[in-house]
N, CA, C and O atoms as a GROMACS GRO file, in nm:
protein
  624
    1MET      N    1  13.766  15.123  10.060
    1MET     CA    2  13.819  15.031  10.159
    1MET      C    3  13.705  14.961  10.232
    1MET      O    4  13.709  14.840  10.256
    2LYS      N    5  13.603  15.040  10.269
    2LYS     CA    6  13.490  14.980  10.338
    2LYS      C    7  13.420  14.878  10.248
    2LYS      O    8  13.377  14.772  10.293
    3ARG      N    9  13.410  14.912  10.120
    3ARG     CA   10  13.344  14.824  10.026
    3ARG      C   11  13.419  14.692  10.010
    3ARG      O   12  13.356  14.586  10.007
    4SER      N   13  13.549  14.696   9.998
    4SER     CA   14  13.627  14.573   9.982
    4SER      C   15  13.622  14.488  10.108
    4SER      O   16  13.620  14.365  10.100
    5SER      N   17  13.619  14.550  10.225
    5SER     CA   18  13.605  14.476  10.351
    5SER      C   19  13.469  14.409  10.357
    5SER      O   20  13.457  14.295  10.402
    6PHE      N   21  13.367  14.478  10.313
    6PHE     CA   22  13.233  14.422  10.313
    6PHE      C   23  13.226  14.299  10.222
    6PHE      O   24  13.170  14.196  10.259
    7TYR      N   25  13.285  14.311  10.101
    7TYR     CA   26  13.286  14.198  10.008
    7TYR      C   27  13.367  14.081  10.062
    7TYR      O   28  13.329  13.965  10.045
    8LEU      N   29  13.476  14.110  10.126
    8LEU     CA   30  13.562  14.005  10.183
    8LEU      C   31  13.489  13.932  10.296
    8LEU      O   32  13.492  13.809  10.303
    9ILE      N   33  13.423  14.007  10.382
    9ILE     CA   34  13.348  13.946  10.493
    9ILE      C   35  13.230  13.866  10.437
    9ILE      O   36  13.205  13.755  10.482
   10SER      N   37  13.158  13.921  10.340
   10SER     CA   38  13.044  13.852  10.279
   10SER      C   39  13.089  13.723  10.212
   10SER      O   40  13.023  13.620  10.226
   11LEU      N   41  13.199  13.728  10.139
   11LEU     CA   42  13.252  13.609  10.072
   11LEU      C   43  13.294  13.504  10.174
   11LEU      O   44  13.272  13.385  10.153
   12SER      N   45  13.356  13.547  10.284
   12SER     CA   46  13.397  13.455  10.389
   12SER      C   47  13.277  13.387  10.453
   12SER      O   48  13.280  13.266  10.476
   13ILE      N   49  13.171  13.462  10.481
   13ILE     CA   50  13.049  13.406  10.543
   13ILE      C   51  12.983  13.308  10.446
   13ILE      O   52  12.941  13.200  10.487
   14LEU      N   53  12.974  13.344  10.319
   14LEU     CA   54  12.914  13.257  10.218
   14LEU      C   55  12.994  13.128  10.204
   14LEU      O   56  12.935  13.020  10.198
   15SER      N   57  13.124  13.137  10.199
   15SER     CA   58  13.209  13.018  10.187
   15SER      C   59  13.194  12.928  10.308
   15SER      O   60  13.184  12.806  10.294
   16LEU      N   61  13.193  12.987  10.426
   16LEU     CA   62  13.178  12.910  10.550
   16LEU      C   63  13.042  12.842  10.554
   16LEU      O   64  13.033  12.726  10.595
   17THR      N   65  12.938  12.910  10.513
   17THR     CA   66  12.803  12.853  10.510
   17THR      C   67  12.797  12.735  10.413
   17THR      O   68  12.740  12.631  10.445
   18LEU      N   69  12.854  12.751  10.295
   18LEU     CA   70  12.853  12.644  10.196
   18LEU      C   71  12.932  12.523  10.244
   18LEU      O   72  12.889  12.409  10.225
   19LEU      N   73  13.046  12.546  10.304
   19LEU     CA   74  13.130  12.436  10.351
   19LEU      C   75  13.067  12.360  10.466
   19LEU      O   76  13.066  12.237  10.465
   20THR      N   77  13.014  12.429  10.565
   20THR     CA   78  12.958  12.362  10.681
   20THR      C   79  12.820  12.306  10.652
   20THR      O   80  12.782  12.203  10.707
   21GLY      N   81  12.744  12.372  10.567
   21GLY     CA   82  12.609  12.326  10.537
   21GLY      C   83  12.606  12.205  10.446
   21GLY      O   84  12.516  12.122  10.458
   22SER      N   85  12.701  12.192  10.356
   22SER     CA   86  12.699  12.083  10.261
   22SER      C   87  12.733  11.949  10.325
   22SER      O   88  12.698  11.846  10.268
   23CYS      N   89  12.798  11.946  10.438
   23CYS     CA   90  12.835  11.821  10.504
   23CYS      C   91  12.713  11.750  10.561
   23CYS      O   92  12.713  11.627  10.572
   24ASP      N   93  12.610  11.823  10.596
   24ASP     CA   94  12.495  11.763  10.662
   24ASP      C   95  12.372  11.760  10.570
   24ASP      O   96  12.259  11.757  10.619
   25LYS      N   97  12.394  11.762  10.441
   25LYS     CA   98  12.283  11.767  10.346
   25LYS      C   99  12.251  11.630  10.287
   25LYS      O  100  12.191  11.622  10.180
   26LYS      N  101  12.289  11.521  10.354
   26LYS     CA  102  12.257  11.388  10.305
   26LYS      C  103  12.107  11.369  10.308
   26LYS      O  104  12.039  11.413  10.400
   27VAL      N  105  12.056  11.303  10.205
   27VAL     CA  106  11.914  11.274  10.197
   27VAL      C  107  11.881  11.168  10.301
   27VAL      O  108  11.943  11.062  10.306
   28LYS      N  109  11.781  11.198  10.385
   28LYS     CA  110  11.741  11.105  10.491
   28LYS      C  111  11.620  11.025  10.447
   28LYS      O  112  11.537  11.072  10.370
   29GLY      N  113  11.613  10.903  10.495
   29GLY     CA  114  11.501  10.816  10.462
   29GLY      C  115  11.532  10.675  10.506
   29GLY      O  116  11.624  10.653  10.585
   30CYS      N  117  11.457  10.579  10.457
   30CYS     CA  118  11.478  10.438  10.491
   30CYS      C  119  11.581  10.379  10.395
   30CYS      O  120  11.560  10.380  10.274
   31THR      N  121  11.690  10.329  10.449
   31THR     CA  122  11.799  10.275  10.367
   31THR      C  123  11.801  10.122  10.363
   31THR      O  124  11.894  10.064  10.306
   32ASP      N  125  11.702  10.056  10.422
   32ASP     CA  126  11.698   9.910  10.425
   32ASP      C  127  11.613   9.857  10.309
   32ASP      O  128  11.492   9.878  10.307
   33PRO      N  129  11.676   9.788  10.212
   33PRO     CA  130  11.599   9.738  10.097
   33PRO      C  131  11.495   9.632  10.134
   33PRO      O  132  11.410   9.601  10.051
   34ASP      N  133  11.500   9.576  10.254
   34ASP     CA  134  11.399   9.480  10.298
   34ASP      C  135  11.270   9.546  10.344
   34ASP      O  136  11.170   9.478  10.364
   35SER      N  137  11.270   9.677  10.360
   35SER     CA  138  11.152   9.747  10.411
   35SER      C  139  11.055   9.777  10.297
   35SER      O  140  11.091   9.775  10.180
   36ILE      N  141  10.930   9.804  10.336
   36ILE     CA  142  10.828   9.837  10.235
   36ILE      C  143  10.837   9.982  10.189
   36ILE      O  144  10.777  10.020  10.089
   37ASN      N  145  10.912  10.063  10.263
   37ASN     CA  146  10.926  10.204  10.226
   37ASN      C  147  11.072  10.241  10.199
   37ASN      O  148  11.116  10.353  10.229
   38TYR      N  149  11.146  10.147  10.141
   38TYR     CA  150  11.287  10.170  10.105
   38TYR      C  151  11.298  10.288  10.010
   38TYR      O  152  11.220  10.300   9.914
   39ASP      N  153  11.393  10.375  10.036
   39ASP     CA  154  11.417  10.492   9.951
   39ASP      C  155  11.557  10.480   9.893
   39ASP      O  156  11.655  10.501   9.964
   40ASN      N  157  11.567  10.446   9.765
   40ASN     CA  158  11.699  10.426   9.706
   40ASN      C  159  11.779  10.555   9.693
   40ASN      O  160  11.899  10.551   9.663
   41LEU      N  161  11.716  10.669   9.715
   41LEU     CA  162  11.787  10.797   9.713
   41LEU      C  163  11.841  10.834   9.851
   41LEU      O  164  11.926  10.924   9.863
   42ALA      N  165  11.793  10.767   9.954
   42ALA     CA  166  11.835  10.800  10.091
   42ALA      C  167  11.979  10.758  10.113
   42ALA      O  168  12.022  10.650  10.074
   43GLU      N  169  12.053  10.848  10.178
   43GLU     CA  170  12.193  10.822  10.211
   43GLU      C  171  12.212  10.804  10.361
   43GLU      O  172  12.314  10.751  10.406
   44LYS      N  173  12.113  10.846  10.437
   44LYS     CA  174  12.122  10.839  10.583
   44LYS      C  175  11.990  10.784  10.636
   44LYS      O  176  11.883  10.839  10.609
   45ASN      N  177  11.998  10.674  10.713
   45ASN     CA  178  11.877  10.611  10.768
   45ASN      C  179  11.819  10.701  10.876
   45ASN      O  180  11.888  10.740  10.970
   46ASP      N  181  11.691  10.733  10.861
   46ASP     CA  182  11.624  10.820  10.959
   46ASP      C  183  11.535  10.742  11.056
   46ASP      O  184  11.460  10.803  11.133
   47GLY      N  185  11.541  10.609  11.052
   47GLY     CA  186  11.462  10.528  11.145
   47GLY      C  187  11.318  10.509  11.103
   47GLY      O  188  11.236  10.465  11.184
   48SER      N  189  11.285  10.540  10.979
   48SER     CA  190  11.146  10.533  10.933
   48SER      C  191  11.110  10.401  10.865
   48SER      O  192  10.997  10.384  10.819
   49CYS      N  193  11.203  10.307  10.857
   49CYS     CA  194  11.178  10.181  10.786
   49CYS      C  195  11.060  10.106  10.848
   49CYS      O  196  11.047  10.099  10.970
   50ARG      N  197  10.974  10.048  10.761
   50ARG     CA  198  10.859   9.969  10.804
   50ARG      C  199  10.865   9.836  10.728
   50ARG      O  200  10.916   9.828  10.617
   51TYR      N  201  10.810   9.733  10.793
   51TYR     CA  202  10.821   9.598  10.738
   51TYR      C  203  10.686   9.527  10.734
   51TYR      O  204  10.595   9.560  10.810
   52GLU      N  205  10.676   9.428  10.644
   52GLU     CA  206  10.558   9.342  10.635
   52GLU      C  207  10.604   9.197  10.636
   52GLU      O  208  10.712   9.164  10.586
   53GLY      N  209  10.520   9.112  10.694
   53GLY     CA  210  10.544   8.969  10.691
   53GLY      C  211  10.421   8.902  10.633
   53GLY      O  212  10.311   8.958  10.636
   54TYR      N  213  10.439   8.782  10.581
   54TYR     CA  214  10.331   8.712  10.513
   54TYR      C  215  10.312   8.575  10.577
   54TYR      O  216  10.409   8.511  10.620
   55GLY      N  217  10.189   8.530  10.582
   55GLY     CA  218  10.160   8.400  10.639
   55GLY      C  219  10.047   8.332  10.565
   55GLY      O  220   9.961   8.397  10.504
   56VAL      N  221  10.049   8.200  10.570
   56VAL     CA  222   9.941   8.121  10.513
   56VAL      C  223   9.902   8.017  10.618
   56VAL      O  224   9.987   7.946  10.671
   57ILE      N  225   9.773   8.010  10.646
   57ILE     CA  226   9.720   7.919  10.748
   57ILE      C  227   9.639   7.812  10.675
   57ILE      O  228   9.555   7.843  10.590
   58TRP      N  229   9.666   7.685  10.708
   58TRP     CA  230   9.600   7.578  10.634
   58TRP      C  231   9.586   7.454  10.721
   58TRP      O  232   9.648   7.444  10.828
   59TYR      N  233   9.505   7.361  10.674
   59TYR     CA  234   9.491   7.231  10.740
   59TYR      C  235   9.460   7.126  10.634
   59TYR      O  236   9.415   7.157  10.524
   60GLY      N  237   9.486   7.002  10.671
   60GLY     CA  238   9.468   6.890  10.579
   60GLY      C  239   9.333   6.822  10.596
   60GLY      O  240   9.244   6.869  10.666
   61GLU      N  241   9.322   6.707  10.529
   61GLU     CA  242   9.197   6.632  10.526
   61GLU      C  243   9.155   6.584  10.665
   61GLU      O  244   9.036   6.586  10.697
   62GLU      N  245   9.251   6.540  10.747
   62GLU     CA  246   9.217   6.489  10.881
   62GLU      C  247   9.152   6.599  10.966
   62GLU      O  248   9.052   6.575  11.033
   63ALA      N  249   9.209   6.718  10.964
   63ALA     CA  250   9.152   6.830  11.041
   63ALA      C  251   9.015   6.867  10.986
   63ALA      O  252   8.923   6.894  11.063
   64SER      N  253   9.001   6.869  10.853
   64SER     CA  254   8.872   6.902  10.793
   64SER      C  255   8.766   6.800  10.833
   64SER      O  256   8.654   6.838  10.867
   65ALA      N  257   8.800   6.672  10.830
   65ALA     CA  258   8.706   6.566  10.869
   65ALA      C  259   8.667   6.581  11.016
   65ALA      O  260   8.550   6.565  11.051
   66GLY      N  261   8.764   6.609  11.100
   66GLY     CA  262   8.736   6.628  11.243
   66GLY      C  263   8.646   6.748  11.268
   66GLY      O  264   8.553   6.741  11.349
   67LEU      N  265   8.672   6.856  11.199
   67LEU     CA  266   8.589   6.977  11.213
   67LEU      C  267   8.446   6.951  11.172
   67LEU      O  268   8.352   6.983  11.245
   68THR      N  269   8.428   6.892  11.054
   68THR     CA  270   8.292   6.870  11.004
   68THR      C  271   8.218   6.766  11.090
   68THR      O  272   8.098   6.779  11.112
   69ALA      N  273   8.289   6.664  11.137
   69ALA     CA  274   8.226   6.565  11.226
   69ALA      C  275   8.184   6.629  11.357
   69ALA      O  276   8.090   6.583  11.422
   70ASP      N  277   8.253   6.734  11.396
   70ASP     CA  278   8.224   6.804  11.521
   70ASP      C  279   8.116   6.911  11.502
   70ASP      O  280   8.077   6.977  11.598
   71GLY      N  281   8.069   6.929  11.379
   71GLY     CA  282   7.962   7.026  11.355
   71GLY      C  283   8.009   7.162  11.307
   71GLY      O  284   7.928   7.251  11.286
   72ALA      N  285   8.140   7.179  11.289
   72ALA     CA  286   8.190   7.308  11.239
   72ALA      C  287   8.165   7.317  11.090
   72ALA      O  288   8.192   7.223  11.016
   73THR      N  289   8.113   7.429  11.046
   73THR     CA  290   8.090   7.451  10.903
   73THR      C  291   8.172   7.568  10.850
   73THR      O  292   8.214   7.568  10.734
   74ALA      N  293   8.195   7.668  10.935
   74ALA     CA  294   8.270   7.787  10.894
   74ALA      C  295   8.370   7.822  11.003
   74ALA      O  296   8.343   7.807  11.122
   75LEU      N  297   8.487   7.869  10.960
   75LEU     CA  298   8.592   7.909  11.054
   75LEU      C  299   8.627   8.056  11.032
   75LEU      O  300   8.625   8.106  10.920
   76THR      N  301   8.658   8.124  11.142
   76THR     CA  302   8.705   8.262  11.136
   76THR      C  303   8.841   8.266  11.203
   76THR      O  304   8.862   8.206  11.309
   77TYR      N  305   8.935   8.337  11.140
   77TYR     CA  306   9.074   8.344  11.185
   77TYR      C  307   9.102   8.483  11.241
   77TYR      O  308   9.070   8.584  11.178
   78TYR      N  309   9.162   8.486  11.359
   78TYR     CA  310   9.193   8.613  11.427
   78TYR      C  311   9.341   8.619  11.459
   78TYR      O  312   9.400   8.521  11.503
   79LEU      N  313   9.402   8.734  11.437
   79LEU     CA  314   9.538   8.761  11.484
   79LEU      C  315   9.528   8.876  11.583
   79LEU      O  316   9.486   8.986  11.549
   80ASP      N  317   9.569   8.848  11.706
   80ASP     CA  318   9.558   8.946  11.815
   80ASP      C  319   9.418   9.007  11.821
   80ASP      O  320   9.403   9.127  11.842
   81GLY      N  321   9.316   8.923  11.802
   81GLY     CA  322   9.177   8.967  11.815
   81GLY      C  323   9.116   9.028  11.691
   81GLY      O  324   8.996   9.055  11.689
   82GLU      N  325   9.195   9.052  11.586
   82GLU     CA  326   9.144   9.112  11.462
   82GLU      C  327   9.117   9.002  11.360
   82GLU      O  328   9.201   8.914  11.339
   83VAL      N  329   9.000   9.007  11.295
   83VAL     CA  330   8.967   8.909  11.192
   83VAL      C  331   9.060   8.928  11.072
   83VAL      O  332   9.076   9.039  11.021
   84VAL      N  333   9.123   8.816  11.029
   84VAL     CA  334   9.212   8.822  10.913
   84VAL      C  335   9.166   8.730  10.800
   84VAL      O  336   9.226   8.730  10.693
   85GLY      N  337   9.060   8.652  10.824
   85GLY     CA  338   9.011   8.566  10.718
   85GLY      C  339   8.907   8.468  10.767
   85GLY      O  340   8.878   8.460  10.886
   86SER      N  341   8.851   8.395  10.672
   86SER     CA  342   8.753   8.292  10.705
   86SER      C  343   8.760   8.184  10.598
   86SER      O  344   8.813   8.204  10.489
   87SER      N  345   8.705   8.068  10.632
   87SER     CA  346   8.702   7.958  10.536
   87SER      C  347   8.593   7.860  10.576
   87SER      O  348   8.545   7.861  10.689
   88ALA      N  349   8.554   7.776  10.481
   88ALA     CA  350   8.463   7.666  10.510
   88ALA      C  351   8.544   7.555  10.576
   88ALA      O  352   8.656   7.528  10.534
   89ALA      N  353   8.488   7.490  10.675
   89ALA     CA  354   8.559   7.383  10.745
   89ALA      C  355   8.586   7.264  10.654
   89ALA      O  356   8.678   7.187  10.679
   90SER      N  357   8.508   7.249  10.549
   90SER     CA  358   8.522   7.135  10.459
   90SER      C  359   8.632   7.154  10.354
   90SER      O  360   8.665   7.060  10.281
   91VAL      N  361   8.689   7.273  10.345
   91VAL     CA  362   8.793   7.300  10.245
   91VAL      C  363   8.930   7.275  10.308
   91VAL      O  364   8.962   7.330  10.414
   92TYR      N  365   9.011   7.194  10.242
   92TYR     CA  366   9.143   7.159  10.296
   92TYR      C  367   9.246   7.146  10.185
   92TYR      O  368   9.212   7.147  10.066
   93ARG      N  369   9.371   7.134  10.225
   93ARG     CA  370   9.484   7.118  10.132
   93ARG      C  371   9.541   6.978  10.147
   93ARG      O  372   9.535   6.918  10.254
   94THR      N  373   9.597   6.927  10.038
   94THR     CA  374   9.664   6.797  10.045
   94THR      C  375   9.816   6.813  10.054
   94THR      O  376   9.887   6.715  10.076
   95SER      N  377   9.866   6.936  10.038
   95SER     CA  378  10.009   6.964  10.052
   95SER      C  379  10.028   7.107  10.101
   95SER      O  380   9.938   7.190  10.091
   96GLU      N  381  10.146   7.134  10.153
   96GLU     CA  382  10.176   7.267  10.208
   96GLU      C  383  10.168   7.372  10.098
   96GLU      O  384  10.230   7.357   9.993
   97PRO      N  385  10.091   7.478  10.122
   97PRO     CA  386  10.075   7.584  10.021
   97PRO      C  387  10.180   7.694  10.037
   97PRO      O  388  10.257   7.698  10.134
   98GLY      N  389  10.180   7.783   9.940
   98GLY     CA  390  10.256   7.906   9.950
   98GLY      C  391  10.159   8.019   9.980
   98GLY      O  392  10.038   8.000   9.972
   99CYS      N  393  10.210   8.133  10.014
   99CYS     CA  394  10.123   8.247  10.043
   99CYS      C  395  10.038   8.279   9.919
   99CYS      O  396  10.090   8.291   9.808
  100GLY      N  397   9.907   8.293   9.941
  100GLY     CA  398   9.816   8.327   9.834
  100GLY      C  399   9.755   8.209   9.761
  100GLY      O  400   9.671   8.228   9.673
  101ASP      N  401   9.795   8.085   9.796
  101ASP     CA  402   9.739   7.967   9.730
  101ASP      C  403   9.594   7.944   9.772
  101ASP      O  404   9.548   7.995   9.874
  102ASP      N  405   9.524   7.864   9.691
  102ASP     CA  406   9.384   7.829   9.719
  102ASP      C  407   9.374   7.739   9.843
  102ASP      O  408   9.471   7.676   9.885
  103ALA      N  409   9.253   7.736   9.900
  103ALA     CA  410   9.220   7.653  10.017
  103ALA      C  411   9.306   7.689  10.138
  103ALA      O  412   9.348   7.603  10.215
  104THR      N  413   9.330   7.818  10.153
  104THR     CA  414   9.409   7.867  10.265
  104THR      C  415   9.356   8.004  10.307
  104THR      O  416   9.272   8.064  10.240
  105VAL      N  417   9.408   8.051  10.419
  105VAL     CA  418   9.388   8.191  10.457
  105VAL      C  419   9.527   8.255  10.452
  105VAL      O  420   9.616   8.219  10.529
  106SER      N  421   9.544   8.349  10.361
  106SER     CA  422   9.671   8.419  10.348
  106SER      C  423   9.660   8.554  10.417
  106SER      O  424   9.559   8.623  10.408
  107VAL      N  425   9.767   8.590  10.486
  107VAL     CA  426   9.767   8.710  10.568
  107VAL      C  427   9.892   8.793  10.539
  107VAL      O  428  10.002   8.739  10.527
  108THR      N  429   9.875   8.924  10.528
  108THR     CA  430   9.986   9.017  10.523
  108THR      C  431   9.980   9.099  10.651
  108THR      O  432   9.879   9.164  10.678
  109GLN      N  433  10.086   9.097  10.729
  109GLN     CA  434  10.087   9.168  10.857
  109GLN      C  435  10.186   9.283  10.855
  109GLN      O  436  10.300   9.268  10.811
  110ASP      N  437  10.142   9.397  10.904
  110ASP     CA  438  10.228   9.514  10.922
  110ASP      C  439  10.311   9.489  11.048
  110ASP      O  440  10.256   9.481  11.158
  111LEU      N  441  10.441   9.477  11.032
  111LEU     CA  442  10.530   9.451  11.146
  111LEU      C  443  10.583   9.580  11.209
  111LEU      O  444  10.660   9.577  11.304
  112GLY      N  445  10.539   9.693  11.154
  112GLY     CA  446  10.588   9.820  11.206
  112GLY      C  447  10.736   9.835  11.178
  112GLY      O  448  10.781   9.808  11.067
  113LYS      N  449  10.810   9.878  11.277
  113LYS     CA  450  10.953   9.900  11.260
  113LYS      C  451  11.036   9.776  11.295
  113LYS      O  452  11.158   9.781  11.294
  114SER      N  453  10.968   9.666  11.326
  114SER     CA  454  11.038   9.542  11.361
  114SER      C  455  11.045   9.450  11.240
  114SER      O  456  10.954   9.446  11.158
  115LYS      N  457  11.155   9.374  11.231
  115LYS     CA  458  11.168   9.277  11.123
  115LYS      C  459  11.105   9.144  11.161
  115LYS      O  460  11.090   9.056  11.076
  116ILE      N  461  11.069   9.127  11.286
  116ILE     CA  462  11.007   9.004  11.333
  116ILE      C  463  10.906   9.040  11.442
  116ILE      O  464  10.932   9.124  11.527
  117ARG      N  465  10.790   8.974  11.436
  117ARG     CA  466  10.686   9.004  11.535
  117ARG      C  467  10.595   8.883  11.552
  117ARG      O  468  10.561   8.816  11.454
  118THR      N  469  10.556   8.856  11.675
  118THR     CA  470  10.471   8.742  11.706
  118THR      C  471  10.330   8.789  11.738
  118THR      O  472  10.309   8.885  11.813
  119TYR      N  473  10.233   8.718  11.681
  119TYR     CA  474  10.091   8.746  11.703
  119TYR      C  475  10.026   8.619  11.757
  119TYR      O  476  10.078   8.509  11.738
  120THR      N  477   9.913   8.634  11.824
  120THR     CA  478   9.836   8.519  11.870
  120THR      C  479   9.727   8.489  11.768
  120THR      O  480   9.644   8.574  11.737
  121LEU      N  481   9.729   8.366  11.717
  121LEU     CA  482   9.628   8.321  11.622
  121LEU      C  483   9.520   8.245  11.697
  121LEU      O  484   9.550   8.156  11.778
  122SER      N  485   9.396   8.279  11.671
  122SER     CA  486   9.281   8.208  11.726
  122SER      C  487   9.190   8.172  11.609
  122SER      O  488   9.162   8.255  11.523
  123VAL      N  489   9.144   8.046  11.607
  123VAL     CA  490   9.054   7.999  11.501
  123VAL      C  491   8.927   7.948  11.568
  123VAL      O  492   8.931   7.857  11.651
  124LYS      N  493   8.813   8.009  11.532
  124LYS     CA  494   8.684   7.975  11.593
  124LYS      C  495   8.584   7.934  11.486
  124LYS      O  496   8.590   7.979  11.371
  125ASP      N  497   8.491   7.849  11.526
  125ASP     CA  498   8.386   7.809  11.432
  125ASP      C  499   8.269   7.907  11.438
  125ASP      O  500   8.276   8.009  11.506
  126GLN      N  501   8.163   7.874  11.366
  126GLN     CA  502   8.047   7.962  11.354
  126GLN      C  503   7.975   7.986  11.486
  126GLN      O  504   7.897   8.081  11.497
  127THR      N  505   7.998   7.902  11.586
  127THR     CA  506   7.934   7.919  11.718
  127THR      C  507   8.023   7.995  11.816
  127THR      O  508   7.981   8.028  11.926
  128GLY      N  509   8.148   8.022  11.773
  128GLY     CA  510   8.242   8.089  11.862
  128GLY      C  511   8.334   7.993  11.936
  128GLY      O  512   8.418   8.036  12.015
  129PHE      N  513   8.319   7.862  11.911
  129PHE     CA  514   8.406   7.764  11.976
  129PHE      C  515   8.547   7.776  11.918
  129PHE      O  516   8.564   7.776  11.796
  130GLU      N  517   8.646   7.786  12.004
  130GLU     CA  518   8.784   7.802  11.960
  130GLU      C  519   8.850   7.666  11.943
  130GLU      O  520   8.864   7.589  12.038
  131TYR      N  521   8.891   7.638  11.820
  131TYR     CA  522   8.959   7.512  11.790
  131TYR      C  523   9.110   7.522  11.803
  131TYR      O  524   9.177   7.427  11.844
  132TRP      N  525   9.164   7.637  11.769
  132TRP     CA  526   9.309   7.656  11.780
  132TRP      C  527   9.340   7.790  11.841
  132TRP      O  528   9.270   7.889  11.818
  133ASN      N  529   9.447   7.793  11.920
  133ASN     CA  530   9.501   7.916  11.977
  133ASN      C  531   9.652   7.894  11.986
  133ASN      O  532   9.699   7.813  12.066
  134THR      N  533   9.726   7.966  11.905
  134THR     CA  534   9.871   7.946  11.898
  134THR      C  535   9.939   8.074  11.854
  134THR      O  536   9.872   8.168  11.810
  135ASP      N  537  10.069   8.078  11.865
  135ASP     CA  538  10.146   8.194  11.820
  135ASP      C  539  10.187   8.179  11.674
  135ASP      O  540  10.213   8.068  11.627
  136MET      N  541  10.191   8.292  11.603
  136MET     CA  542  10.245   8.299  11.467
  136MET      C  543  10.351   8.407  11.467
  136MET      O  544  10.324   8.522  11.500
  137THR      N  545  10.472   8.369  11.430
  137THR     CA  546  10.582   8.465  11.425
  137THR      C  547  10.611   8.500  11.280
  137THR      O  548  10.655   8.416  11.202
  138PHE      N  549  10.587   8.625  11.246
  138PHE     CA  550  10.609   8.675  11.110
  138PHE      C  551  10.747   8.739  11.102
  138PHE      O  552  10.793   8.805  11.195
  139GLU      N  553  10.812   8.717  10.987
  139GLU     CA  554  10.941   8.781  10.959
  139GLU      C  555  10.928   8.863  10.832
  139GLU      O  556  10.854   8.826  10.740
  140ALA      N  557  11.000   8.974  10.828
  140ALA     CA  558  10.993   9.064  10.712
  140ALA      C  559  11.023   8.990  10.583
  140ALA      O  560  11.120   8.914  10.574
  141ASN      N  561  10.938   9.012  10.484
  141ASN     CA  562  10.955   8.959  10.349
  141ASN      C  563  10.965   8.808  10.339
  141ASN      O  564  11.027   8.756  10.246
  142SER      N  565  10.905   8.737  10.432
  142SER     CA  566  10.905   8.591  10.421
  142SER      C  567  10.764   8.539  10.442
  142SER      O  568  10.680   8.606  10.503
  143CYS      N  569  10.739   8.419  10.391
  143CYS     CA  570  10.607   8.358  10.401
  143CYS      C  571  10.612   8.245  10.501
  143CYS      O  572  10.685   8.148  10.482
  144LEU      N  573  10.534   8.257  10.608
  144LEU     CA  574  10.524   8.153  10.710
  144LEU      C  575  10.403   8.066  10.678
  144LEU      O  576  10.291   8.116  10.670
  145ALA      N  577  10.425   7.935  10.660
  145ALA     CA  578  10.315   7.841  10.637
  145ALA      C  579  10.288   7.770  10.768
  145ALA      O  580  10.373   7.698  10.820
  146LEU      N  581  10.167   7.789  10.821
  146LEU     CA  582  10.130   7.728  10.948
  146LEU      C  583  10.019   7.626  10.925
  146LEU      O  584   9.909   7.662  10.884
  147GLU      N  585  10.051   7.500  10.951
  147GLU     CA  586   9.951   7.395  10.938
  147GLU      C  587   9.881   7.374  11.072
  147GLU      O  588   9.946   7.356  11.175
  148LEU      N  589   9.749   7.376  11.068
  148LEU     CA  590   9.668   7.347  11.186
  148LEU      C  591   9.637   7.198  11.183
  148LEU      O  592   9.579   7.148  11.087
  149THR      N  593   9.676   7.127  11.288
  149THR     CA  594   9.656   6.982  11.291
  149THR      C  595   9.543   6.946  11.386
  149THR      O  596   9.514   7.018  11.481
  150TRP      N  597   9.481   6.833  11.359
  150TRP     CA  598   9.366   6.787  11.438
  150TRP      C  599   9.413   6.696  11.550
  150TRP      O  600   9.494   6.606  11.528
  151SER      N  601   9.363   6.720  11.668
  151SER     CA  602   9.395   6.632  11.780
  151SER      C  603   9.273   6.618  11.870
  151SER      O  604   9.279   6.646  11.990
  152SER      N  605   9.163   6.575  11.811
  152SER     CA  606   9.037   6.551  11.884
  152SER      C  607   8.993   6.672  11.965
  152SER      O  608   8.968   6.659  12.085
  153ARG      N  609   8.984   6.786  11.904
  153ARG     CA  610   8.941   6.910  11.969
  153ARG      C  611   8.790   6.918  11.968
  153ARG      O  612   8.734   7.013  11.913
  154LYS      N  613   8.723   6.825  12.026
  154LYS     CA  614   8.577   6.822  12.022
  154LYS      C  615   8.514   6.923  12.117
  154LYS      O  616   8.568   6.956  12.222
  155LYS      N  617   8.399   6.971  12.074
  155LYS     CA  618   8.321   7.060  12.161
  155LYS      C  619   8.270   6.980  12.278
  155LYS      O  620   8.240   6.861  12.266
  156LYS      N  621   8.259   7.045  12.389
  156LYS     CA  622   8.211   6.976  12.510
  156LYS      C  623   8.064   7.004  12.530
  156LYS      O  624   8.005   6.955  12.626
   0.00000   0.00000   0.00000
């Protein structure tokens, strides 16, 4: 009798454990296919999704002519104070590029857990003179093309 009671209690505990434990066994991870760490096996979003945005910075012939006439030979590009690229002031585009095209500075930005994030872009020449200072808003999985235009930004 003691043995059958023991088996009955053990079976009841095992059944209860299996029933209650199996409900919360969903695989956790990033469930957003737009993220860089998407997990197609995840059934429950655990808040770990991370995103990247892409940008291309460029200028045309007028800006290039203005830069070189002003004595600029090399440009350095900064996003929130971090160097993200450089180019010769004499190199320009005749049409809007896509991310990764020639005669541009292409940038991949870690947006963290946000699908959209704004950074401050600063472009300086070889002497440290700042020709442009503007915002760049990156969106997850999209390419932002930002044209820098010339408006008589001469050194003083």
